[in-house]
C-alpha positions in Angstrom: 63.5 -219.8 -99.1 60.0 -218.5 -98.3 57.4 -218.1 -100.9 57.5 -214.3 -100.4 61.3 -214.3 -100.9 60.9 -216.4 -104.1 58.3 -214.0 -105.5 60.6 -211.0 -104.8 63.5 -212.8 -106.5 61.3 -213.5 -109.6 60.0 -209.9 -109.6 63.6 -208.7 -109.6 64.5 -211.0 -112.4 61.6 -209.8 -114.5 62.5 -206.1 -113.8 66.1 -206.7 -115.1 64.6 -208.3 -118.3 62.2 -205.4 -118.8 65.0 -202.9 -118.4 67.1 -204.8 -121.0 69.8 -205.6 -118.4 70.5 -209.1 -119.5 73.9 -209.4 -117.7 72.2 -208.6 -114.3 69.4 -211.1 -115.2 72.0 -213.8 -115.9 73.7 -213.2 -112.6 70.4 -213.9 -110.8 70.2 -217.3 -112.5 71.9 -220.5 -111.2 75.0 -221.3 -113.1 73.4 -224.6 -114.3 70.0 -223.0 -115.2 67.8 -225.0 -117.5 65.8 -222.7 -119.8 63.1 -224.4 -121.9 61.1 -222.8 -124.7 58.5 -225.3 -126.1 59.0 -226.2 -129.7 56.9 -224.0 -132.0 57.0 -223.9 -135.8 59.2 -221.2 -137.3 60.6 -220.1 -133.9 64.4 -220.4 -134.1 65.0 -219.8 -130.4 62.7 -222.7 -129.2 64.5 -225.6 -127.5 66.5 -226.3 -124.3 69.2 -223.9 -123.2 71.5 -225.0 -120.3 73.7 -222.7 -118.3 74.0 -219.0 -118.2 76.1 -218.8 -121.4 73.4 -220.6 -123.4 70.6 -218.5 -121.9 72.6 -215.4 -123.0 72.7 -216.9 -126.5 68.9 -217.4 -126.3 68.4 -213.7 -125.6 70.7 -212.8 -128.4 68.8 -215.0 -130.9 65.5 -213.7 -129.7 66.6 -210.1 -130.1 67.6 -210.8 -133.8 64.1 -211.8 -134.8 61.7 -210.3 -132.2 60.9 -206.8 -131.0 59.1 -206.7 -127.7 56.1 -204.3 -127.8 54.7 -205.1 -124.3 56.1 -207.4 -121.6 54.0 -207.1 -118.4 54.1 -209.7 -115.7 50.8 -209.2 -113.8 50.5 -212.0 -111.2 53.0 -214.0 -109.2 51.8 -217.2 -107.6 54.1 -219.1 -105.3 53.9 -222.5 -103.8 56.9 -223.8 -101.9 59.9 -223.4 -104.2 57.8 -222.7 -107.4 56.6 -219.4 -108.7 54.2 -219.1 -111.6 54.1 -215.8 -113.5 51.1 -214.8 -115.5 50.9 -211.7 -117.7 50.9 -210.3 -121.2 53.6 -210.6 -123.8 53.2 -208.7 -127.1 55.9 -208.9 -129.7 56.5 -208.2 -133.4 58.5 -210.9 -135.1 60.4 -210.8 -138.3 58.3 -212.1 -141.2 55.0 -211.5 -139.4 52.5 -208.9 -140.7 51.2 -207.8 -137.3 52.0 -208.1 -133.7 49.6 -210.1 -131.6 49.4 -209.9 -127.8 49.7 -213.3 -126.1 49.0 -214.5 -122.6 52.3 -215.2 -120.8 52.8 -218.0 -118.3 56.1 -219.0 -116.8 57.0 -221.5 -114.1 60.2 -221.0 -112.2 61.8 -223.1 -109.5 64.2 -221.8 -106.9 66.6 -224.5 -105.9 69.8 -222.6 -105.1 70.9 -220.0 -102.5 68.7 -216.9 -102.3 70.9 -214.9 -104.7 70.3 -217.4 -107.5 67.3 -218.5 -109.5 66.9 -221.9 -111.2 64.4 -221.6 -114.0 
């Protein structure tokens, strides 16, 4: 796929997440998606999630402890099959006194047919 096609696919994926349409998002992912959230103290959903079913569980666990205040992908950078997304993520987590906006960075790789994303 071209870099432009990869960016459009990733933009579509982010739009489904922003709309809360997790089933549509999961359908964009490759069946064997590998979803990695670096280990962080007191973050129950950090770890490695493999396959659409586990990624769905990831979003379920996230929703239990986190309210998204702002989620704004701002820049999409593509090089061959990789797309890096920069933006802002602002959440309120259970047990925290205040929400803090954080820079967001995501690297995604497209290795499947154009209708699927491999993150």
